[in-house]
matplotlib code that plots the C-alpha trace (Angstrom):
import matplotlib.pyplot as plt

x = [151.2, 147.7, 148.3, 148.7, 148.8, 146.7, 150.0, 150.9, 147.5, 146.4, 142.8, 141.0, 137.3, 135.4, 132.0, 129.3, 127.5, 124.0, 122.6, 119.3, 120.8, 124.1, 126.8, 130.5, 133.6, 133.9, 130.2, 131.0, 134.1, 132.3, 129.5, 131.8, 133.6, 130.5, 127.9, 130.2, 131.5, 130.9, 129.2, 132.1, 133.7, 137.0, 139.2, 137.5, 136.9, 137.7, 139.2, 141.7, 142.4, 143.4, 145.6, 147.5, 147.9, 145.6, 143.1, 144.4, 143.4, 139.7, 139.4, 136.1, 135.1, 131.7, 129.5, 126.5, 123.7, 120.2, 120.5, 121.6, 125.0, 126.7, 130.2, 132.8, 134.6, 137.9, 139.4, 142.8, 143.1, 145.9, 143.4, 142.9, 140.2, 137.4, 138.0, 138.1, 134.8, 133.3, 134.5, 133.1, 129.7, 129.6, 129.6, 126.3, 124.6, 125.1, 121.7, 122.4, 125.2, 125.0, 121.4, 120.5, 119.3, 122.0, 122.9, 126.3, 126.8, 130.0, 130.9, 134.1, 136.8, 140.0, 142.8, 145.9, 148.3, 146.9, 147.9, 151.3, 152.2, 152.8, 154.9, 156.9, 157.6, 158.8, 160.9, 162.5, 163.7, 165.3, 166.9, 168.3, 169.8, 171.4, 172.8, 174.4, 175.9, 177.4, 180.7, 180.3, 181.6, 184.9, 185.1, 185.5, 182.5, 180.4, 181.5, 180.6, 177.2, 176.5, 177.6, 175.3, 172.3, 172.9, 173.1, 169.7, 168.2, 169.1, 166.3, 164.1, 160.8, 161.5, 159.2, 155.4, 155.2, 157.1, 159.5, 162.1, 165.5, 169.0, 170.0, 172.4, 169.6, 169.5, 173.1, 174.4, 174.6, 174.1, 171.3, 170.6, 166.9, 166.0, 162.7, 161.6, 162.3, 164.2, 166.6, 167.1, 167.9, 170.4, 172.3, 172.3, 173.7, 176.6, 177.4, 175.5, 173.3, 172.3, 169.6, 165.8, 163.1, 160.1, 157.9, 155.8, 155.5, 154.2, 156.6, 156.0, 156.3, 159.0, 161.3, 160.5, 161.4, 164.7, 165.8, 165.6, 168.2, 170.5, 172.6, 170.5, 171.4, 168.6, 169.6, 167.1, 166.7, 168.2, 164.8, 162.0, 160.3, 163.5, 163.4, 159.8, 160.6, 163.5, 161.2, 158.7, 161.3, 162.7, 159.3, 158.7, 162.0, 165.5, 167.7, 171.5, 172.7, 171.3, 172.8, 171.4, 171.7, 173.2, 170.6, 167.9, 169.0, 167.3, 169.1, 167.9, 169.8, 173.2, 176.4, 178.5, 180.9, 178.0, 176.5, 179.7, 180.5, 177.0, 177.3, 180.7, 179.3, 176.5, 175.9, 174.7, 171.0, 171.5, 172.9, 169.9, 167.5, 169.3, 169.1, 165.4, 164.9, 166.7, 164.6, 161.4, 162.6, 163.4, 160.0, 158.2, 160.2, 159.4, 155.7, 153.6, 150.1, 148.9, 148.0, 147.6, 144.8, 142.9, 139.8, 137.4, 139.2, 139.2, 135.5, 134.7, 136.9, 135.1, 131.6, 132.4, 133.9, 130.9, 128.7, 130.6, 130.6, 129.0, 128.8, 132.1, 132.5, 134.9, 134.9, 137.5, 138.3, 140.5, 142.7, 139.7, 137.8, 135.4, 134.0, 135.2, 133.2, 131.8, 132.6, 132.6, 135.9, 136.3, 136.3, 138.5, 141.9, 140.7, 138.8, 141.7, 144.0, 141.7, 141.3, 143.4, 143.9, 143.1, 144.2, 142.1, 140.6, 138.1, 137.3, 135.3, 138.0, 141.6, 144.6, 146.7, 150.4, 149.6, 146.9, 149.2, 151.9, 149.5, 148.3, 151.9, 152.7, 149.8, 150.4, 147.5, 147.9, 145.5, 144.0, 141.3, 140.4, 138.7, 142.0, 145.7, 148.9, 151.0, 153.2, 154.1, 156.6, 154.8, 151.2, 149.2, 147.2, 144.3, 142.2, 138.8, 140.7, 142.5, 139.2, 137.6, 135.2, 136.4]
y = [-5.8, -6.5, -9.8, -10.4, -13.8, -14.4, -14.7, -11.1, -9.6, -7.8, -9.1, -11.8, -11.4, -14.7, -14.9, -17.5, -17.7, -19.1, -19.1, -20.3, -22.1, -23.3, -20.6, -20.9, -19.2, -16.6, -15.6, -15.0, -12.9, -10.9, -10.2, -9.0, -6.5, -5.6, -5.0, -3.1, -0.8, 2.8, 1.8, 2.9, 5.8, 5.9, 5.3, 1.9, 0.7, -3.0, -3.2, -0.4, -1.8, -5.1, -3.4, -1.6, -4.7, -3.5, -6.3, -9.7, -12.6, -13.5, -17.2, -18.9, -22.5, -23.7, -26.8, -27.6, -29.8, -30.4, -27.5, -24.9, -23.5, -22.8, -21.8, -19.7, -16.5, -15.4, -11.9, -10.9, -7.2, -4.8, -2.0, -0.7, -2.2, 0.3, 0.1, -3.7, -3.7, -1.4, -3.6, -6.7, -5.0, -4.1, -7.8, -8.3, -5.9, -8.4, -9.9, -11.8, -14.0, -14.9, -15.6, -16.6, -14.8, -15.0, -14.0, -13.3, -13.2, -12.2, -14.9, -13.4, -10.8, -12.5, -10.4, -12.3, -10.4, -12.0, -15.5, -14.2, -12.6, -15.9, -17.1, -13.8, -14.1, -17.8, -17.1, -14.0, -16.1, -18.6, -15.8, -14.1, -17.4, -17.8, -14.3, -14.9, -18.2, -16.9, -15.1, -11.3, -9.8, -8.1, -4.3, -3.8, -5.9, -4.0, -0.6, -1.6, -2.9, 0.4, 2.4, 0.3, 0.8, 4.6, 4.8, 3.0, 5.6, 8.3, 7.5, 10.5, 11.1, 13.1, 15.2, 15.5, 11.7, 11.2, 8.7, 6.9, 8.4, 9.0, 12.3, 13.0, 13.1, 16.9, 18.0, 15.2, 15.8, 12.1, 9.9, 6.2, 5.1, 1.7, -0.1, 0.2, 1.2, -2.0, -1.3, 2.3, 1.0, -1.6, 1.1, 3.5, 0.7, 0.4, 4.1, 5.2, 8.2, 9.6, 7.0, 7.2, 4.5, 4.4, 2.9, 1.0, -0.1, 3.2, 6.1, 9.1, 12.7, 13.3, 10.9, 12.3, 15.8, 14.6, 12.9, 16.2, 17.9, 15.1, 12.3, 9.2, 5.6, 3.0, 0.1, -2.8, -6.4, -9.0, -10.4, -9.8, -7.4, -5.2, -5.1, -4.0, -1.1, -0.1, -0.1, 2.1, 4.6, 4.8, 5.7, 8.8, 9.8, 10.9, 8.1, 8.1, 4.7, 1.3, -1.1, -4.5, -6.9, -10.3, -12.6, -13.9, -11.5, -8.4, -5.2, -5.3, -8.6, -7.6, -7.3, -4.2, -5.8, -6.9, -3.4, -1.6, -4.2, -3.8, 0.0, -0.1, -2.3, 0.2, 0.7, 3.8, 3.9, 3.8, 0.3, -0.8, 0.6, -1.3, -4.5, -4.1, -3.3, -6.5, -8.6, -7.2, -8.0, -11.6, -12.0, -10.8, -13.4, -16.1, -15.3, -17.2, -16.0, -19.6, -21.0, -24.8, -25.9, -29.1, -28.7, -29.4, -26.8, -24.3, -24.8, -24.3, -21.2, -19.7, -20.6, -19.1, -15.9, -15.4, -15.7, -12.9, -10.4, -7.2, -8.3, -6.9, -10.1, -13.0, -16.8, -18.4, -22.1, -24.8, -27.3, -29.6, -26.7, -26.6, -23.1, -21.7, -18.5, -15.8, -12.2, -8.6, -7.5, -4.9, -7.7, -10.1, -9.3, -9.4, -12.6, -14.6, -13.4, -15.2, -18.4, -21.5, -23.6, -20.9, -22.2, -20.4, -16.9, -15.9, -12.2, -9.6, -7.0, -6.3, -7.6, -5.0, -5.5, -5.5, -8.1, -10.2, -10.1, -11.2, -14.1, -15.2, -15.1, -17.3, -19.9, -19.3, -21.3, -19.5, -16.0, -15.7, -12.1, -9.9, -8.0, -8.1, -6.7, -8.3, -11.4, -13.9, -16.7, -18.1, -18.5, -18.6, -15.6, -16.2, -13.4, -13.2, -13.0, -16.2, -17.9, -16.5, -14.3, -11.0]
z = [164.1, 164.8, 166.6, 170.3, 171.9, 175.1, 177.0, 176.2, 176.9, 180.1, 179.9, 178.0, 177.2, 177.4, 175.8, 175.2, 171.9, 171.0, 167.4, 166.2, 163.2, 161.8, 161.6, 160.9, 162.3, 159.5, 160.1, 163.8, 163.1, 160.4, 162.7, 165.5, 163.2, 161.1, 163.9, 166.3, 163.5, 164.4, 167.8, 170.1, 168.2, 166.4, 169.5, 170.2, 166.6, 166.8, 163.3, 164.2, 167.6, 166.1, 163.5, 166.2, 168.3, 171.2, 170.5, 169.6, 167.4, 168.0, 168.9, 168.1, 169.0, 167.7, 168.4, 166.2, 167.6, 166.3, 163.9, 166.5, 167.2, 170.6, 171.2, 172.9, 171.9, 173.4, 172.7, 174.2, 175.1, 176.1, 176.6, 180.1, 182.4, 181.5, 177.7, 177.8, 179.6, 177.0, 174.1, 175.9, 176.5, 172.7, 171.9, 173.6, 171.2, 168.3, 167.4, 164.2, 163.0, 159.3, 158.5, 162.1, 165.2, 167.9, 171.4, 172.8, 176.6, 178.3, 180.9, 182.3, 181.8, 183.0, 184.4, 183.1, 185.3, 188.5, 187.3, 186.4, 189.7, 191.6, 188.7, 188.8, 192.5, 192.3, 189.2, 190.7, 193.6, 191.2, 189.2, 192.3, 193.5, 190.1, 190.2, 193.6, 192.6, 189.3, 189.2, 188.9, 185.6, 185.5, 185.6, 181.9, 181.0, 183.7, 182.3, 178.8, 179.8, 181.6, 178.6, 176.3, 178.7, 178.8, 175.1, 174.8, 177.1, 174.7, 172.3, 171.5, 169.6, 166.4, 164.2, 164.0, 163.5, 166.8, 165.2, 167.4, 166.8, 168.2, 169.8, 166.8, 164.2, 164.1, 164.0, 161.7, 157.9, 157.4, 158.8, 158.9, 158.4, 160.0, 160.2, 163.8, 167.4, 168.3, 165.4, 166.7, 170.2, 168.9, 166.9, 169.9, 172.1, 169.6, 169.4, 166.3, 167.2, 163.8, 163.4, 162.9, 162.6, 160.2, 163.0, 160.6, 156.9, 155.6, 155.0, 157.3, 155.9, 158.5, 156.7, 153.3, 154.6, 156.2, 153.0, 151.1, 153.4, 154.5, 153.0, 153.7, 154.1, 154.4, 156.7, 156.4, 157.4, 155.1, 154.0, 151.5, 153.9, 153.9, 150.1, 150.1, 152.5, 150.3, 147.2, 149.0, 150.0, 146.5, 145.2, 147.4, 149.1, 148.0, 149.2, 148.7, 149.9, 150.9, 153.5, 154.3, 157.3, 156.4, 154.7, 157.1, 159.9, 161.4, 162.2, 165.8, 166.4, 164.8, 166.8, 166.7, 164.2, 161.9, 162.0, 161.0, 158.3, 156.8, 156.8, 155.2, 152.5, 151.7, 147.9, 146.0, 145.3, 141.6, 141.9, 143.9, 141.4, 138.7, 140.7, 141.2, 137.6, 136.6, 139.1, 137.6, 134.1, 135.1, 136.8, 133.7, 131.6, 134.1, 134.2, 131.6, 130.7, 130.3, 133.7, 133.7, 136.1, 136.6, 134.4, 137.2, 139.5, 136.7, 136.0, 139.7, 140.0, 137.0, 138.4, 141.8, 140.4, 138.1, 141.2, 142.9, 140.0, 141.2, 144.9, 146.1, 148.1, 148.4, 148.9, 151.2, 150.5, 152.0, 150.2, 149.5, 147.9, 150.8, 151.4, 154.8, 154.4, 152.2, 153.3, 152.0, 150.5, 153.3, 155.9, 153.9, 155.3, 158.9, 158.4, 156.8, 159.6, 162.0, 160.0, 159.6, 156.5, 153.9, 150.5, 147.9, 147.8, 145.1, 145.0, 143.1, 143.0, 142.1, 144.0, 145.7, 147.0, 150.7, 150.3, 148.1, 150.8, 153.5, 151.4, 150.7, 154.4, 155.5, 152.8, 150.3, 147.0, 144.7, 144.4, 141.8, 141.1, 138.5, 137.8, 138.7, 137.4, 140.1, 140.1, 142.8, 143.1, 146.1, 144.9, 141.6, 140.6, 138.2, 136.7, 135.0, 131.7, 132.4, 133.0, 129.8, 131.7, 129.9]

ax = plt.figure().add_subplot(projection="3d")
ax.plot(x, y, z, "-o")
ax.set_aspect("equal")
plt.show()
């Protein structure tokens, strides 16, 4: 969520930037989110639009000459034409970037669909020719395909959270909880109708209520993300069984045979709780309080964290310890999502699980923070206590 490539957008906003000084990419991105915040109301809040995938990754290209910065900004949008124009106009209200006076001018709003239409027409001709040349499927294959398509059309919206679900969710005493809409569709295609999707990483109240009245099986992807969802459900809902897709596979891509095999192999929730408890114990054993660092790097981490104390800010560094930017904590997650080569994050705050997962996904090597009670196998967490600051 929160990322759309230009190829999947309906429109692309192209803007030209001029700044009376030297600015960097994080300064531009921070200004875009910070100076448009609250300007357009909650429905067109850029930060929320990006989280929901309606505004894509902001691309910034900069060129510094004779102490001044020029550049281009590209923002993909799946909003409608009017909303996209409003967002574009809001960019022109930005007057400062970092410490410098700046101007942003919209040069063009590109309608991506126009360029796709000629491709669609040509490609359709090729596909039609291929369909004619190929042998038609036999009647049994055709019948099965029709049945699968009809089952997929049976998807409904359930509860106040309007979750994707199968038509059997009400009358069945047992339900199967999956991660998203695509998983629901795949189970429906394969004849399983008592299924409902979470439709995101947070757990809706509709799911919590259902779990109190029905026998519940959680059916998640065979990866770390699936385990995290299972842990969240165990914390707030009454789960009875857990089923997993084969390692590395997602529920939405499973065949009928794989789906039924995974559901037959479901295990009681008590067994899963015991597994998670053992994993946590092993992680605590593996984790050592002494963190060995290069003395110069440790000295630099300590100096930069000391500078941040009380500022509610964060430094973003690359592998060579070059500062890519300094941003407020509230803009940190959005900024690193739009930056490449982030290797170190130093922050005046506490690490939370969602932020840790994001850092693991983009390949961060170190997080230096005031406090943390988390552990990661993928990166090194360093606290103020480790550096001798408290």
